PyMOL CGO cylinders between C-alpha atoms (Angstrom):
from pymol import cmd
from pymol.cgo import CYLINDER

trace = [
    CYLINDER, 0.00, 0.00, 0.00, 1.23, 3.43, -0.92, 0.3, 1, 1, 1, 1, 1, 1,
    CYLINDER, 1.23, 3.43, -0.92, 1.09, 5.99, 1.93, 0.3, 1, 1, 1, 1, 1, 1,
    CYLINDER, 1.09, 5.99, 1.93, 2.98, 8.73, 0.19, 0.3, 1, 1, 1, 1, 1, 1,
    CYLINDER, 2.98, 8.73, 0.19, 2.45, 10.00, -3.30, 0.3, 1, 1, 1, 1, 1, 1,
    CYLINDER, 2.45, 10.00, -3.30, 5.48, 9.62, -5.44, 0.3, 1, 1, 1, 1, 1, 1,
    CYLINDER, 5.48, 9.62, -5.44, 6.17, 10.62, -8.99, 0.3, 1, 1, 1, 1, 1, 1,
    CYLINDER, 6.17, 10.62, -8.99, 5.74, 7.84, -11.47, 0.3, 1, 1, 1, 1, 1, 1,
    CYLINDER, 5.74, 7.84, -11.47, 6.51, 9.79, -14.63, 0.3, 1, 1, 1, 1, 1, 1,
    CYLINDER, 6.51, 9.79, -14.63, 9.05, 12.47, -15.46, 0.3, 1, 1, 1, 1, 1, 1,
    CYLINDER, 9.05, 12.47, -15.46, 6.29, 14.88, -16.51, 0.3, 1, 1, 1, 1, 1, 1,
    CYLINDER, 6.29, 14.88, -16.51, 4.77, 14.91, -13.01, 0.3, 1, 1, 1, 1, 1, 1,
    CYLINDER, 4.77, 14.91, -13.01, 7.74, 16.79, -11.56, 0.3, 1, 1, 1, 1, 1, 1,
    CYLINDER, 7.74, 16.79, -11.56, 6.24, 20.06, -12.79, 0.3, 1, 1, 1, 1, 1, 1,
    CYLINDER, 6.24, 20.06, -12.79, 2.95, 19.46, -11.01, 0.3, 1, 1, 1, 1, 1, 1,
    CYLINDER, 2.95, 19.46, -11.01, 2.26, 20.82, -7.57, 0.3, 1, 1, 1, 1, 1, 1,
    CYLINDER, 2.26, 20.82, -7.57, 1.58, 17.84, -5.34, 0.3, 1, 1, 1, 1, 1, 1,
    CYLINDER, 1.58, 17.84, -5.34, 0.74, 19.88, -2.26, 0.3, 1, 1, 1, 1, 1, 1,
    CYLINDER, 0.74, 19.88, -2.26, -2.46, 21.20, -3.84, 0.3, 1, 1, 1, 1, 1, 1,
    CYLINDER, -2.46, 21.20, -3.84, -1.97, 24.54, -2.14, 0.3, 1, 1, 1, 1, 1, 1,
    CYLINDER, -1.97, 24.54, -2.14, -2.92, 26.37, -5.31, 0.3, 1, 1, 1, 1, 1, 1,
    CYLINDER, -2.92, 26.37, -5.31, -6.25, 24.57, -5.64, 0.3, 1, 1, 1, 1, 1, 1,
    CYLINDER, -6.25, 24.57, -5.64, -8.23, 26.53, -3.07, 0.3, 1, 1, 1, 1, 1, 1,
    CYLINDER, -8.23, 26.53, -3.07, -8.82, 30.19, -3.68, 0.3, 1, 1, 1, 1, 1, 1,
    CYLINDER, -8.82, 30.19, -3.68, -9.95, 32.36, -0.81, 0.3, 1, 1, 1, 1, 1, 1,
    CYLINDER, -9.95, 32.36, -0.81, -12.04, 35.46, -1.44, 0.3, 1, 1, 1, 1, 1, 1,
    CYLINDER, -12.04, 35.46, -1.44, -10.57, 38.15, 0.87, 0.3, 1, 1, 1, 1, 1, 1,
    CYLINDER, -10.57, 38.15, 0.87, -14.00, 39.48, 1.78, 0.3, 1, 1, 1, 1, 1, 1,
    CYLINDER, -14.00, 39.48, 1.78, -15.46, 36.10, 2.62, 0.3, 1, 1, 1, 1, 1, 1,
    CYLINDER, -15.46, 36.10, 2.62, -12.68, 34.82, 4.84, 0.3, 1, 1, 1, 1, 1, 1,
    CYLINDER, -12.68, 34.82, 4.84, -14.12, 36.80, 7.73, 0.3, 1, 1, 1, 1, 1, 1,
    CYLINDER, -14.12, 36.80, 7.73, -15.77, 34.78, 10.42, 0.3, 1, 1, 1, 1, 1, 1,
    CYLINDER, -15.77, 34.78, 10.42, -19.18, 35.46, 11.98, 0.3, 1, 1, 1, 1, 1, 1,
    CYLINDER, -19.18, 35.46, 11.98, -17.56, 37.38, 14.85, 0.3, 1, 1, 1, 1, 1, 1,
    CYLINDER, -17.56, 37.38, 14.85, -15.84, 39.89, 12.56, 0.3, 1, 1, 1, 1, 1, 1,
    CYLINDER, -15.84, 39.89, 12.56, -16.99, 43.39, 13.57, 0.3, 1, 1, 1, 1, 1, 1,
    CYLINDER, -16.99, 43.39, 13.57, -16.97, 44.89, 10.08, 0.3, 1, 1, 1, 1, 1, 1,
    CYLINDER, -16.97, 44.89, 10.08, -19.17, 42.05, 8.85, 0.3, 1, 1, 1, 1, 1, 1,
    CYLINDER, -19.17, 42.05, 8.85, -21.56, 42.60, 11.77, 0.3, 1, 1, 1, 1, 1, 1,
    CYLINDER, -21.56, 42.60, 11.77, -21.61, 46.36, 11.09, 0.3, 1, 1, 1, 1, 1, 1,
    CYLINDER, -21.61, 46.36, 11.09, -22.38, 45.77, 7.42, 0.3, 1, 1, 1, 1, 1, 1,
    CYLINDER, -22.38, 45.77, 7.42, -25.21, 43.44, 8.38, 0.3, 1, 1, 1, 1, 1, 1,
    CYLINDER, -25.21, 43.44, 8.38, -26.62, 45.96, 10.84, 0.3, 1, 1, 1, 1, 1, 1,
    CYLINDER, -26.62, 45.96, 10.84, -26.43, 48.75, 8.25, 0.3, 1, 1, 1, 1, 1, 1,
    CYLINDER, -26.43, 48.75, 8.25, -28.46, 46.63, 5.85, 0.3, 1, 1, 1, 1, 1, 1,
    CYLINDER, -28.46, 46.63, 5.85, -30.97, 45.94, 8.62, 0.3, 1, 1, 1, 1, 1, 1,
    CYLINDER, -30.97, 45.94, 8.62, -31.27, 49.66, 9.34, 0.3, 1, 1, 1, 1, 1, 1,
    CYLINDER, -31.27, 49.66, 9.34, -31.86, 50.41, 5.66, 0.3, 1, 1, 1, 1, 1, 1,
    CYLINDER, -31.86, 50.41, 5.66, -34.57, 47.75, 5.57, 0.3, 1, 1, 1, 1, 1, 1,
    CYLINDER, -34.57, 47.75, 5.57, -36.29, 49.20, 8.64, 0.3, 1, 1, 1, 1, 1, 1,
    CYLINDER, -36.29, 49.20, 8.64, -36.06, 52.72, 7.22, 0.3, 1, 1, 1, 1, 1, 1,
    CYLINDER, -36.06, 52.72, 7.22, -37.78, 51.57, 4.04, 0.3, 1, 1, 1, 1, 1, 1,
    CYLINDER, -37.78, 51.57, 4.04, -40.48, 49.82, 6.07, 0.3, 1, 1, 1, 1, 1, 1,
    CYLINDER, -40.48, 49.82, 6.07, -40.95, 53.01, 8.11, 0.3, 1, 1, 1, 1, 1, 1,
    CYLINDER, -40.95, 53.01, 8.11, -41.29, 55.14, 4.96, 0.3, 1, 1, 1, 1, 1, 1,
    CYLINDER, -41.29, 55.14, 4.96, -43.87, 52.73, 3.57, 0.3, 1, 1, 1, 1, 1, 1,
    CYLINDER, -43.87, 52.73, 3.57, -45.80, 52.76, 6.85, 0.3, 1, 1, 1, 1, 1, 1,
    CYLINDER, -45.80, 52.76, 6.85, -45.77, 56.58, 6.91, 0.3, 1, 1, 1, 1, 1, 1,
    CYLINDER, -45.77, 56.58, 6.91, -47.16, 56.65, 3.37, 0.3, 1, 1, 1, 1, 1, 1,
    CYLINDER, -47.16, 56.65, 3.37, -49.92, 54.27, 4.38, 0.3, 1, 1, 1, 1, 1, 1,
    CYLINDER, -49.92, 54.27, 4.38, -50.75, 56.32, 7.49, 0.3, 1, 1, 1, 1, 1, 1,
    CYLINDER, -50.75, 56.32, 7.49, -50.98, 59.46, 5.35, 0.3, 1, 1, 1, 1, 1, 1,
    CYLINDER, -50.98, 59.46, 5.35, -53.24, 57.68, 2.84, 0.3, 1, 1, 1, 1, 1, 1,
    CYLINDER, -53.24, 57.68, 2.84, -55.61, 56.35, 5.49, 0.3, 1, 1, 1, 1, 1, 1,
    CYLINDER, -55.61, 56.35, 5.49, -55.77, 59.67, 7.35, 0.3, 1, 1, 1, 1, 1, 1,
    CYLINDER, -55.77, 59.67, 7.35, -56.63, 61.42, 4.10, 0.3, 1, 1, 1, 1, 1, 1,
    CYLINDER, -56.63, 61.42, 4.10, -59.23, 58.74, 3.38, 0.3, 1, 1, 1, 1, 1, 1,
    CYLINDER, -59.23, 58.74, 3.38, -60.70, 59.21, 6.85, 0.3, 1, 1, 1, 1, 1, 1,
    CYLINDER, -60.70, 59.21, 6.85, -60.93, 62.99, 6.44, 0.3, 1, 1, 1, 1, 1, 1,
    CYLINDER, -60.93, 62.99, 6.44, -62.59, 62.60, 3.04, 0.3, 1, 1, 1, 1, 1, 1,
    CYLINDER, -62.59, 62.60, 3.04, -65.04, 60.12, 4.52, 0.3, 1, 1, 1, 1, 1, 1,
    CYLINDER, -65.04, 60.12, 4.52, -65.91, 62.50, 7.37, 0.3, 1, 1, 1, 1, 1, 1,
    CYLINDER, -65.91, 62.50, 7.37, -66.35, 65.35, 4.89, 0.3, 1, 1, 1, 1, 1, 1,
    CYLINDER, -66.35, 65.35, 4.89, -68.71, 63.22, 2.80, 0.3, 1, 1, 1, 1, 1, 1,
    CYLINDER, -68.71, 63.22, 2.80, -70.72, 62.27, 5.89, 0.3, 1, 1, 1, 1, 1, 1,
    CYLINDER, -70.72, 62.27, 5.89, -71.15, 65.94, 6.78, 0.3, 1, 1, 1, 1, 1, 1,
    CYLINDER, -71.15, 65.94, 6.78, -72.22, 66.78, 3.21, 0.3, 1, 1, 1, 1, 1, 1,
    CYLINDER, -72.22, 66.78, 3.21, -74.72, 63.94, 3.26, 0.3, 1, 1, 1, 1, 1, 1,
    CYLINDER, -74.72, 63.94, 3.26, -76.22, 65.16, 6.54, 0.3, 1, 1, 1, 1, 1, 1,
    CYLINDER, -76.22, 65.16, 6.54, -76.45, 68.67, 5.10, 0.3, 1, 1, 1, 1, 1, 1,
    CYLINDER, -76.45, 68.67, 5.10, -78.19, 67.42, 1.96, 0.3, 1, 1, 1, 1, 1, 1,
    CYLINDER, -78.19, 67.42, 1.96, -80.61, 65.35, 4.06, 0.3, 1, 1, 1, 1, 1, 1,
    CYLINDER, -80.61, 65.35, 4.06, -81.47, 68.41, 6.11, 0.3, 1, 1, 1, 1, 1, 1,
    CYLINDER, -81.47, 68.41, 6.11, -82.06, 70.51, 2.97, 0.3, 1, 1, 1, 1, 1, 1,
    CYLINDER, -82.06, 70.51, 2.97, -84.27, 67.77, 1.49, 0.3, 1, 1, 1, 1, 1, 1,
    CYLINDER, -84.27, 67.77, 1.49, -86.29, 67.51, 4.71, 0.3, 1, 1, 1, 1, 1, 1,
    CYLINDER, -86.29, 67.51, 4.71, -86.78, 71.29, 4.86, 0.3, 1, 1, 1, 1, 1, 1,
    CYLINDER, -86.78, 71.29, 4.86, -87.87, 71.48, 1.21, 0.3, 1, 1, 1, 1, 1, 1,
    CYLINDER, -87.87, 71.48, 1.21, -90.20, 68.51, 1.70, 0.3, 1, 1, 1, 1, 1, 1,
    CYLINDER, -90.20, 68.51, 1.70, -91.76, 70.19, 4.75, 0.3, 1, 1, 1, 1, 1, 1,
    CYLINDER, -91.76, 70.19, 4.75, -92.29, 73.42, 2.78, 0.3, 1, 1, 1, 1, 1, 1,
    CYLINDER, -92.29, 73.42, 2.78, -93.94, 71.51, -0.07, 0.3, 1, 1, 1, 1, 1, 1,
    CYLINDER, -93.94, 71.51, -0.07, -96.29, 69.73, 2.33, 0.3, 1, 1, 1, 1, 1, 1,
    CYLINDER, -96.29, 69.73, 2.33, -97.30, 73.04, 3.93, 0.3, 1, 1, 1, 1, 1, 1,
    CYLINDER, -97.30, 73.04, 3.93, -98.00, 74.55, 0.49, 0.3, 1, 1, 1, 1, 1, 1,
    CYLINDER, -98.00, 74.55, 0.49, -100.09, 71.59, -0.58, 0.3, 1, 1, 1, 1, 1, 1,
    CYLINDER, -100.09, 71.59, -0.58, -102.20, 71.62, 2.52, 0.3, 1, 1, 1, 1, 1, 1,
]
cmd.load_cgo(trace, "trace")
């Protein structure tokens, strides 16, 4: 049994047997989970996400407040129209009688 790799052909002497050139490490990704700059980058992304969610929520609040004000305005107009119709109806009844 062969425990150690040995060259069998003359051509193999140019090959790297240690395989140290096979793995390539990306300098940004060699940081571990406890790396502070990686944690800071993650937190910055989280803050951006929350800021976007906040902006969307503020837009929705504005929309629903505006909707509520329009609804209240329409209710008041409707009550005013009802009152005018009742007054005109009462005048017509008095004229007819």
